[in-house]
Steps between C-alpha positions, in 0.01 A plus 500: 500500500193417295553126556529560873172693507327228298634237741377697803152544352484132409614400848238718670231367267603144576501559875157661483371208292646249746338688788163496327536135405569432865164661575332282242639198681391614845307212649209532743733356764856379474746481788800643315305774324347592834844513658635732230198733489459510877865603541434793266186596691670482841785715365247753372319513836826524695612789278163667561552489876857619459381810313159550661594834656552649154128478421240757607325329789155607382449435130492826306315374190165627375187280474499298180875527444555129439251454217704744292814289547375146443359337183126472448507121493703208631791370286441206267862388512691450828736771615836474683501529877760775482267711283228461761735593785608805301136600468450453874788739562385764252119479517388319816732625774426868428136419578581323826472658843793338677360352820835340584692826471674607822334839443149359500311627806138495379198296614650198677794290381465195278816311578708300261800300613746244371329229703155607387613519137654153516182358650290667232737365237473149639122523518485611137736219402300225668176672395239290680136596549450391859129543557468174694736278695504230236613741226830553686515380861822693568337831408219455751713358778784751465248784521357360821846455652641838395194687623527321832864615513398860436215481750748389764736787413207736558408311819143451379278286720521126433141513380634650176735208431408223258569239769215642707157629405621764255752551227653731246466555128682724251270739316600736222430820695348620827193595297444132421562405862240746627251388236515127579461544875219753452319251276552226758359723773207602279405140420524401864239759591272443202469132579367602838286796402401405145611640165249785521705644789778608264367855489534522879864393530741766626879523463714723723840657443660838559516776243872419480446135401624403155249548220503125437233466768264710290572290191448178698161630615403582143591150383329335797175690441518699822297817457720807470336674795576196716873516440573729795822704491516627858660840547846537652700810587829619644379441857560126449774548239239390246444162663147362537345578838340201680231732635409616150479138382289387796257788450467426128430130558244578771314748280496266202388198699223704662374604157474141380826477309744212540862593588718219364852611401772728640828580328770653721835620368858484625676769297238688300580607145488871568699528821577153649241545773454190717151412615461375862461132417423355842218744579351475151524123510307476824222713355490285189487177698221619728293585192582183298681714242780352289821685593762536225837673540668657197873539570599508133790744545594505868459130566853439376645721774338281765767231457714742706429463874489877551212534252308181580276685746326673210311177432418427863135402491539280194381214720154659475501487119335249271742580216826687450677617187841644407670562165838330478543677166499843662782505756615142535734462201252277317424588140142591411258333541493336843226605740470269800165432665446297814161387628461385856189283506432285200127477571438850368634400160348151511155652536563744218531479126872429541588143595795438728666188628663646808337245731654194345396151614864414561506734802231296674668227703192361669122514513540740792693736271227481238226581750708780655571651159132479406390682812782752445365569152149556628620727780701712258199583285286761677187425303178300502439130468487490119865598472595295804358190334712568192802552719420174678552321167864600502619144443261456209699759312421377152128571539573837653744592226270396219226724635714802579781495244563416138613144461485402132557139406832566330653627826392211720772273635552252780701729730254788477188286523645329807562834672863403546657816360477876457381619160593867481269563205224523761678771698505755217300653214671340197549132435861513380789606719877534466770343715544824695622341821834424332609864506395553862684179590809632319479833684470338842785258436747720308467799736390351830320682778803704612556656156130565447482679835812700414343598167181630666690687771728668247206650313345625822831662597520669159145633550608637838782689329257656254262587783781682681576704188138618497501589868811712454341706222230732636333521160388137529269317736485129589125435498460160667722296731743284304448138603686308231680623186238744371530872575196722443584869469412825330647836416340756730616859462375769734170675428381226263130403513385142442418531130818689419707254700337206325575649159856572602558139600336373184733722298798377701406139426472571128829690492691234690370212289562693176870503576511122456753483781254370762138390507264567794122484536231674703186454706237719667448493877222707659490719191875559492706407193786292636821376338611141566861382507513120523842340538510138392681438171767229532779721360429812706791628711554806716649692207168466319315646799743794504456556126121481527499758776712732283248469215211582734681798649594642162152464352339639815727803491412564136128487574524721808685766304192534278267574792 
């Protein structure tokens, strides 16, 4: 018995030593070690998804919990992968809010999928830094092709395609997309009016527009009072009124300010309101205002013919953005931005190569393109002269963009290629188009449409539950897969009703069984139920409704 115990202890010690020695021999990169470790990691992730419903959706930890569980300093000696995975299970996952849970209904979805995961895995494996064409031609060219594919699925005007006068680029988030086009629009105007005009520039959006517009204005130096959040209300279902916009632009122009940028939204964060794009676009065009459309969430739905009309009027836009990482089965981050007319970016601090010499087949084409460039820039001769030098791109780029010696190369200097480093804030960029390419190929349009429609049908089911319970009220029309609602008992004033709904939100989320979020519309505290997680089924909608009913009943009993 004693010999057996000694043998067991010795065996375990030996195995532990072998495991640790394996760590000591872990190379920076080795094909077979990668194969073995990656298998373990994929198994761990697959097991996580298999058991994801066992976790509280909203993390229940207290601030600072993790510092108490981890050492004060990094290890000197290497540790086994299994030890690290064990720590992930015991210390990290309790502090995770599980965005991929089928019971996650907060904010907007952030989709993960097998195709997206495989693309992310491949991107990490190849691990290029594709800031210019020459650093990895496939990265640049695949991005152009895939974004043309997606533009065609959305039936965007041909002006947004890379084969024409526009093109697409993958940003990290919609916030980055809004920032780069706002900076391009700013620089276009300042080259006409002079740098001292910065204090006069005015940006327009609705009070429902994402807060990224405010941050973009702060970064771009737009004065806070000139970032105009125009008021919306229930009369327009919280969409921006063209009349309100036109009046604001007229007043500002009359007072000597310079209107220069409008951001409209398809699917606002609070309630999925859809701004009237065509009417807003006409106002923007008549006032030489850059017109950007933010369709970060709802843009994905527009691949379905029955929802495409929500972006009617996109032909009036100068730029258009949607987040493939929200509702398009593409792992974060993958925010797609299209710009229609390259001139706006060419005469900004961001260089583009959309108008490539290879598209000019004759002198007639060159002259036509040159006059097209001039016509597309509603500004004075100083900017027009710069635009006229479109074929002398090197001089233009050197004056308007960073072009250090170490980045110069024959393809870029010859204006033969797109260098995406000049379409974004950072220099470096990942091979993000791989995962979008994987999603489009492994699922295909028919499955992506089915995926979107299923979530909208599930939201309809939840909406019907609310309508059948007189204690609840659906606050705004449901357009996609977000339902905005509130608990509204009889004889409840606004403040009391707001507190009641706040308490309901806290009670529901404290259960850990579902996670929802809130907003405020016209002073009313509103609960948001956003369907969009890849694993969500009808049984999860039924269970979520049961949680809401139970918690609502408990609160109402206390009144």
